[in-house]
C-alpha positions as CSV (number, residue, x, y, z in Angstrom):
1,M,-48.8,58.4,92.0
2,K,-48.0,61.6,90.0
3,E,-49.9,64.7,91.1
4,F,-51.0,67.7,89.0
5,K,-51.8,70.9,90.8
6,V,-54.8,72.9,89.5
7,G,-55.4,76.6,90.0
8,L,-59.0,77.8,89.7
9,L,-59.8,81.4,88.6
10,G,-63.5,82.1,89.4
11,F,-65.5,80.3,92.1
12,G,-69.0,80.9,90.8
13,T,-71.6,78.5,89.7
14,V,-69.4,76.5,87.3
15,G,-66.3,76.8,89.4
16,A,-68.2,75.2,92.3
17,G,-69.2,72.4,90.0
18,V,-65.5,71.8,89.1
19,V,-64.6,71.7,92.8
20,E,-67.5,69.2,93.4
21,I,-66.3,66.9,90.6
22,L,-62.7,66.9,91.7
23,R,-63.9,66.0,95.2
24,D,-66.6,63.5,94.5
25,N,-65.1,61.7,91.6
26,K,-61.5,61.8,92.8
27,S,-60.9,58.0,92.7
28,L,-62.6,57.7,89.3
29,L,-60.5,60.4,87.8
30,E,-57.3,58.8,89.2
31,K,-58.3,55.4,87.7
32,R,-58.8,57.1,84.3
33,L,-55.7,59.4,84.4
34,G,-53.2,57.3,86.4
35,A,-52.4,60.4,88.4
36,S,-54.1,62.6,90.9
37,L,-55.5,66.1,90.5
38,R,-55.1,68.4,93.4
39,L,-56.9,71.8,93.8
40,A,-54.0,74.0,94.9
41,Q,-55.5,77.5,94.7
42,V,-58.9,79.1,94.2
43,A,-59.2,82.8,93.3
44,D,-62.3,84.9,93.4
45,L,-63.3,88.5,94.4
46,D,-65.6,87.0,97.1
47,V,-64.1,84.1,99.0
48,F,-66.6,84.1,101.8
49,R,-69.9,83.4,99.9
50,D,-71.4,79.9,100.4
51,R,-71.1,77.9,97.1
52,G,-72.5,74.7,98.5
53,V,-69.1,73.0,98.4
54,T,-66.4,73.2,101.1
55,V,-62.9,74.3,100.2
56,D,-59.9,74.5,102.5
57,P,-59.8,78.3,103.5
58,S,-56.0,78.3,103.0
59,L,-56.5,77.7,99.3
60,L,-58.7,80.7,98.8
61,T,-57.4,84.0,97.6
62,T,-58.6,87.3,96.1
63,D,-55.3,87.7,94.2
64,A,-55.8,86.0,90.8
65,E,-52.3,87.0,89.7
66,S,-50.8,84.8,92.4
67,V,-52.4,81.8,90.8
68,V,-51.1,82.3,87.3
69,D,-47.6,83.2,88.7
70,N,-47.5,80.2,91.1
71,P,-44.7,78.0,89.8
72,E,-46.3,74.9,91.3
73,I,-49.6,75.3,89.4
74,D,-49.6,73.0,86.3
75,I,-53.1,73.7,84.9
76,V,-55.0,77.0,85.2
77,V,-58.8,76.9,84.9
78,E,-60.3,80.2,84.0
79,L,-64.0,80.6,84.8
80,I,-64.2,84.3,85.6
81,G,-66.2,85.2,82.5
82,G,-66.2,88.5,80.7
83,C,-63.2,89.6,78.8
84,E,-60.7,92.1,80.1
85,A,-59.6,90.5,83.4
86,A,-59.9,87.0,82.0
87,R,-57.8,88.0,78.9
88,S,-54.9,89.4,80.9
89,L,-54.8,86.4,83.2
90,V,-55.1,83.8,80.4
91,L,-52.3,85.5,78.5
92,K,-50.1,85.7,81.5
93,A,-50.7,82.0,82.3
94,L,-49.8,81.0,78.8
95,A,-46.7,83.3,78.8
96,N,-45.7,81.4,81.9
97,G,-46.0,78.2,79.9
98,K,-49.0,76.8,81.8
99,T,-51.8,74.8,80.4
100,V,-55.1,76.8,80.4
101,V,-58.6,75.4,80.5
102,T,-61.5,77.9,79.9
103,A,-65.2,78.0,79.3
104,N,-65.1,81.6,78.2
105,K,-66.7,81.9,74.8
106,A,-66.7,85.7,74.7
107,L,-63.0,85.7,75.4
108,L,-62.3,83.3,72.5
109,A,-64.7,85.1,70.1
110,L,-63.2,88.5,70.7
111,H,-59.5,87.7,71.5
112,G,-59.0,84.2,70.2
113,R,-56.3,85.1,67.7
114,E,-54.1,86.8,70.4
115,I,-54.7,83.9,72.8
116,Y,-53.9,81.2,70.3
117,E,-50.7,83.0,69.2
118,E,-49.6,83.4,72.8
119,A,-50.1,79.7,73.4
120,T,-48.1,78.8,70.3
121,R,-45.3,81.3,71.1
122,N,-44.8,79.7,74.6
123,G,-45.4,76.0,73.7
124,A,-48.4,76.1,75.9
125,E,-51.9,74.6,75.5
126,I,-55.4,75.9,75.8
127,F,-58.6,73.8,76.0
128,F,-62.1,75.1,75.8
129,E,-64.7,72.3,75.5
130,G,-67.0,74.0,77.9
131,A,-67.1,77.2,75.9
132,V,-69.7,75.9,73.4
133,G,-72.6,73.6,74.2
134,G,-71.8,73.2,77.9
135,G,-71.6,69.4,78.5
136,I,-72.0,68.4,74.8
137,P,-68.6,67.0,73.7
138,L,-68.5,68.5,70.2
139,I,-65.2,70.6,70.2
140,T,-63.0,67.6,70.7
141,A,-65.1,65.6,68.2
142,I,-64.6,68.2,65.5
143,K,-60.9,68.6,66.1
144,E,-60.1,64.9,66.5
145,N,-62.7,62.4,65.4
146,L,-64.1,64.3,62.4
147,C,-60.9,65.9,61.3
148,A,-60.9,64.0,58.0
149,N,-63.8,66.1,56.8
150,R,-64.2,69.5,55.1
151,F,-67.2,71.0,56.8
152,H,-69.5,73.3,54.9
153,T,-72.4,73.9,57.2
154,I,-73.0,74.7,60.9
155,L,-76.4,74.9,62.4
156,G,-76.8,75.4,66.1
157,I,-79.3,76.0,68.9
158,L,-76.7,77.5,71.3
159,N,-78.6,79.4,74.0
160,G,-80.8,77.5,76.5
161,T,-82.6,80.7,77.7
162,C,-83.8,81.5,74.2
163,N,-84.8,77.9,73.5
164,Y,-86.7,77.7,76.7
165,I,-88.6,80.9,75.9
166,L,-89.5,79.8,72.3
167,T,-90.5,76.4,73.5
168,R,-92.9,77.8,76.0
169,M,-94.3,80.2,73.4
170,T,-94.7,77.4,70.9
171,H,-96.3,74.8,73.1
172,N,-98.3,77.0,75.5
173,G,-99.1,80.0,73.3
174,E,-97.6,82.4,75.9
175,G,-96.2,85.8,75.0
176,F,-92.5,86.7,75.1
177,D,-92.6,89.0,78.1
178,A,-94.5,86.6,80.3
179,V,-92.2,83.7,79.5
180,L,-89.1,85.7,80.0
181,K,-90.3,86.8,83.4
182,D,-91.0,83.2,84.3
183,A,-87.5,82.1,83.0
184,Q,-85.9,84.7,85.2
185,E,-87.9,83.5,88.3
186,K,-86.7,79.9,87.6
187,G,-83.1,80.9,87.1
188,F,-83.1,80.1,83.4
189,A,-82.5,83.8,82.4
190,E,-80.4,86.5,83.9
191,A,-81.8,89.6,85.5
192,D,-80.4,91.4,82.5
193,P,-81.1,88.9,79.7
194,T,-79.8,91.1,76.8
195,F,-76.8,88.9,76.0
196,D,-79.1,85.9,75.7
197,V,-82.3,87.1,74.1
198,E,-80.6,89.4,71.7
199,G,-78.3,86.7,70.3
200,I,-74.9,87.9,71.5
201,D,-74.1,84.8,73.6
202,T,-75.0,82.6,70.6
203,A,-72.8,84.7,68.3
204,H,-69.8,84.2,70.6
205,K,-70.2,80.5,70.4
206,L,-70.7,80.5,66.6
207,A,-67.4,82.4,66.2
208,V,-65.6,79.6,68.0
209,L,-67.3,77.0,65.9
210,I,-66.3,78.8,62.7
211,G,-62.7,78.6,63.7
212,L,-63.0,74.9,64.5
213,C,-65.0,73.9,61.4
214,F,-63.6,76.2,58.7
215,G,-60.1,77.1,60.0
216,N,-61.2,80.8,59.8
217,L,-61.0,83.3,62.6
218,P,-64.0,85.6,61.9
219,D,-64.2,89.3,62.6
220,F,-66.9,89.1,65.3
221,A,-68.3,92.5,64.4
222,K,-69.2,91.2,61.0
223,I,-71.4,88.4,62.3
224,Y,-75.1,89.3,61.8
225,V,-76.9,89.1,65.1
226,E,-80.7,89.3,65.7
227,G,-82.4,88.1,68.8
228,I,-85.9,86.8,69.7
229,S,-87.4,89.8,71.5
230,R,-89.6,90.7,68.6
231,I,-91.0,87.2,68.0
232,S,-94.7,87.1,68.7
233,S,-97.2,84.3,69.3
234,I,-99.0,85.0,66.0
235,D,-95.8,84.3,64.0
236,I,-95.3,81.0,65.9
237,E,-98.8,80.0,65.1
238,F,-98.5,80.8,61.4
239,A,-95.2,78.9,61.3
240,R,-97.1,75.9,62.7
241,Q,-99.7,76.2,59.9
242,F,-96.9,76.1,57.3
243,G,-95.2,73.1,58.9
244,Y,-92.3,75.0,60.7
245,V,-91.1,75.8,64.2
246,I,-89.2,79.0,65.1
247,K,-85.8,78.6,66.8
248,L,-83.0,81.0,67.4
249,L,-80.4,79.5,65.1
250,A,-76.7,80.0,64.6
251,I,-75.9,79.5,61.0
252,S,-72.6,79.4,59.1
253,K,-71.9,78.1,55.7
254,W,-68.5,78.0,54.0
255,G,-68.0,79.2,50.4
256,K,-64.9,79.9,48.3
257,D,-65.8,83.6,48.2
258,G,-66.6,84.0,51.9
259,I,-68.5,82.6,54.9
260,E,-72.1,83.1,56.0
261,A,-72.2,83.9,59.7
262,R,-75.6,84.8,61.2
263,I,-77.7,84.5,64.3
264,H,-81.4,85.1,64.0
265,P,-84.9,83.6,64.6
266,T,-85.3,80.9,61.9
267,M,-88.1,78.8,60.7
268,L,-87.1,75.1,60.6
269,P,-89.2,72.3,59.1
270,V,-90.9,70.3,61.8
271,D,-89.1,67.1,60.6
272,H,-85.6,68.7,61.0
273,P,-83.6,67.1,63.9
274,L,-83.1,70.5,65.6
275,A,-86.8,71.4,65.4
276,A,-87.6,68.9,68.2
277,V,-84.9,70.2,70.6
278,D,-86.9,71.9,73.3
279,G,-86.5,73.6,76.7
280,V,-83.0,74.5,77.9
281,F,-81.3,72.0,75.7
282,N,-78.7,72.9,73.1
283,A,-78.0,71.2,69.8
284,V,-75.4,71.5,67.0
285,E,-75.4,70.0,63.6
286,V,-72.3,70.1,61.3
287,V,-72.2,68.8,57.8
288,G,-69.0,67.2,56.5
289,D,-68.1,66.2,53.0
290,F,-67.6,62.6,53.9
291,V,-69.5,62.0,57.1
292,G,-72.6,64.0,56.1
293,P,-74.7,65.6,58.9
294,V,-73.7,64.9,62.5
295,T,-75.9,66.2,65.3
296,W,-75.2,66.6,69.1
297,I,-77.9,67.3,71.6
298,G,-77.5,67.9,75.3
299,Q,-77.4,70.3,78.2
300,G,-75.7,73.5,77.0
301,A,-75.1,75.3,80.3
302,G,-75.4,75.0,84.0
303,R,-73.2,74.0,86.9
304,K,-72.9,70.3,86.3
305,A,-72.9,70.1,82.5
306,T,-70.3,72.8,82.0
307,A,-68.2,71.6,84.9
308,S,-68.2,68.1,83.3
309,A,-66.7,69.6,80.1
310,V,-64.1,71.7,82.1
311,V,-62.8,68.7,84.1
312,G,-62.7,66.6,80.9
313,D,-60.4,69.2,79.5
314,V,-58.3,69.1,82.7
315,I,-57.9,65.4,82.3
316,Q,-56.9,65.7,78.7
317,A,-54.4,68.4,79.6
318,A,-52.9,66.2,82.3
319,R,-52.6,63.3,80.0
320,N,-50.6,65.4,77.5
321,L,-48.4,66.6,80.3
322,M,-47.8,63.1,81.5
323,A,-46.9,62.0,77.9
324,G,-44.7,65.0,77.2
325,T,-46.8,65.8,74.1
326,R,-48.1,69.2,74.7
327,R,-49.6,70.9,71.6
328,R,-50.3,67.5,69.9
329,T,-53.3,69.2,68.4
330,A,-53.5,72.9,67.5
331,P,-56.1,74.9,69.5
332,L,-58.6,75.0,66.6
333,G,-57.3,71.8,64.9
334,Y,-55.6,73.8,62.1
335,L,-51.9,74.7,62.0
336,A,-51.5,78.4,62.4
337,D,-49.8,79.1,59.1
338,V,-52.8,77.6,57.1
339,M,-55.6,79.4,58.9
340,E,-57.7,81.2,56.3
341,N,-59.0,84.7,56.4
342,L,-62.2,84.5,54.3
343,P,-64.5,87.5,54.6
344,I,-67.9,87.3,56.4
345,K,-70.6,87.8,53.8
346,S,-73.1,90.6,54.3
347,I,-76.6,89.4,55.3
348,D,-77.8,91.5,52.3
349,K,-76.3,88.9,50.0
350,L,-78.2,86.0,51.6
351,I,-80.3,84.0,49.1
352,G,-83.1,82.1,50.7
353,Q,-86.8,81.8,51.5
354,F,-88.6,84.2,53.7
355,Y,-91.7,84.4,55.9
356,L,-93.4,87.9,55.6
357,R,-96.3,89.2,57.8
358,F,-98.1,92.4,57.1
359,S,-100.7,94.0,59.4
360,V,-102.9,95.8,56.9
361,I,-106.0,97.9,56.7
362,D,-108.7,95.8,55.1
363,R,-109.4,97.9,52.1
364,P,-109.6,97.0,48.4
365,G,-106.3,97.2,46.6
366,V,-104.0,96.9,49.6
367,L,-103.0,93.3,48.8
368,G,-102.5,94.3,45.2
369,K,-100.0,97.1,46.2
370,I,-98.0,94.7,48.3
371,S,-97.8,92.2,45.5
372,T,-96.8,94.8,43.0
373,I,-93.9,96.1,45.1
374,L,-92.7,92.6,45.7
375,G,-93.0,91.7,42.1
376,E,-91.0,94.8,41.0
377,K,-88.1,93.4,43.2
378,G,-88.4,90.0,41.6
379,I,-89.9,88.4,44.7
380,S,-92.4,85.6,43.9
381,I,-94.8,84.2,46.5
382,A,-94.9,80.5,47.2
383,S,-98.0,80.6,49.5
384,M,-100.2,83.0,51.3
385,I,-102.7,83.2,54.2
386,Q,-105.0,86.1,54.7
387,M,-107.0,86.0,57.9
388,K,-110.7,86.8,57.8
389,R,-111.6,90.3,59.1
390,K,-113.0,90.5,62.6
391,A,-114.4,93.5,64.3
392,E,-111.2,95.6,63.8
393,A,-110.2,96.9,60.4
394,R,-106.7,95.5,60.5
395,V,-106.0,91.9,59.3
396,P,-102.7,89.9,59.1
397,V,-101.5,88.8,55.7
398,V,-98.8,86.2,55.7
399,M,-96.6,85.2,52.7
400,M,-93.9,82.6,52.1
401,T,-91.5,83.5,49.3
402,H,-89.6,81.5,46.8
403,Q,-85.8,81.9,46.8
404,C,-84.8,85.5,46.6
405,C,-82.1,88.0,47.8
406,E,-82.4,89.5,51.3
407,A,-81.4,92.9,50.0
408,D,-84.4,92.9,47.6
409,I,-86.7,91.7,50.4
410,R,-85.5,94.6,52.7
411,A,-85.9,97.2,49.9
412,A,-89.4,95.9,49.2
413,L,-90.5,96.0,52.8
414,K,-89.1,99.5,53.3
415,R,-91.4,100.6,50.4
416,I,-94.4,98.7,51.6
417,D,-94.1,100.1,55.1
418,A,-93.9,103.7,53.6
419,E,-96.4,103.5,50.8
420,V,-99.1,100.9,51.8
421,E,-101.8,101.1,54.5
422,I,-99.7,99.1,57.1
423,C,-100.7,99.2,60.8
424,D,-97.4,97.9,62.1
425,P,-93.9,97.4,60.7
426,S,-93.7,94.4,58.4
427,V,-92.2,91.2,59.9
428,L,-89.5,89.1,58.2
429,I,-88.3,85.7,59.4
430,R,-85.8,83.6,57.5
431,I,-86.5,80.0,56.5
432,E,-83.8,77.3,56.7
433,D,-84.9,74.3,54.5
434,N,-81.5,73.4,53.1
435,G,-79.2,72.9,56.1
436,R,-78.7,69.2,55.4
437,D,-77.6,69.3,51.7
């Protein structure tokens, strides 16, 4: 039986899962592949820490360069994470003509163009199913099964930490800080949760999806990113009263004049398929011109789910090597010379509906001032809730707008916060009612 040698860079949580699958499902993989996969080298800075799986000590090394330079290695699996070290190792592996499998969304979001070009130049392949959505098989589906479609919309819940926090806040009425602390204690959130809760991790994944769906490599710095750290229980409760739930949503929409690319807390109607995706689960919906909306839901991270996607890529890579058909499909499903370079639209140009909350001093004329300023910017109100005054003088006033321009909303809020008796900065949350058109 033919044998393919696999070199693993990064023996962390997901790397240990890959080792576990190669060991426990060895006979199953051979039946499906018609060849064997042998773990030939494992590189990590710490080769002594217990990962819960046993590896022959002779395979362990702290020298990652020796893996990508090893002429016997057929497939290099990069699970280091981060960018700089991973970038240089992936580029070197591709320059050596090796097939690369990675789950590194940050690497692809920030250095994708360079990596794809290096693969093309050397007739090498790169696979990255595990980079977006963990165990959800959406990348291959977009490149292969749905390639007859022109996509115009991407909606995604792409970070399990944020979704877990918002789910607890929604169903239990808990505050952000308390839920975040609990998520850290349970291992759902990192000790430093910034990349997750501020939307950066989600933005990395959206950048990859934009390349796959639109054939466009976005300038990552132009993607609008806003996290969930300022979402409060009161906004979640008002959303419920209006028939919405709040999710951290990745949104991208194709247009002839540019692409929307934004990450932010979003109000979704309760009957939208993504509204019911709770806990640490991820979900992605794409809308194609012929297939219409297609939705995937599943585990978006973790040792087993992501390792499943990584080993699936290893199998696909080995099949191509066996058939002598490397680069049967371009990395993003588009030929390099037809990739577009449409600009990312500024968030200021967004036309949509908005939720606004004002914490006002309960005095005559305050609501009139707010309405006047909004009206001067052409912003009309679809509905409004004004809470009854309790012991304190401040009361929340909540408005839902009709369609309007974000730049006008921001200009109006800036004036309201400066000129009206406002106790706290005004709150703005975007509404997504039209993701399935």
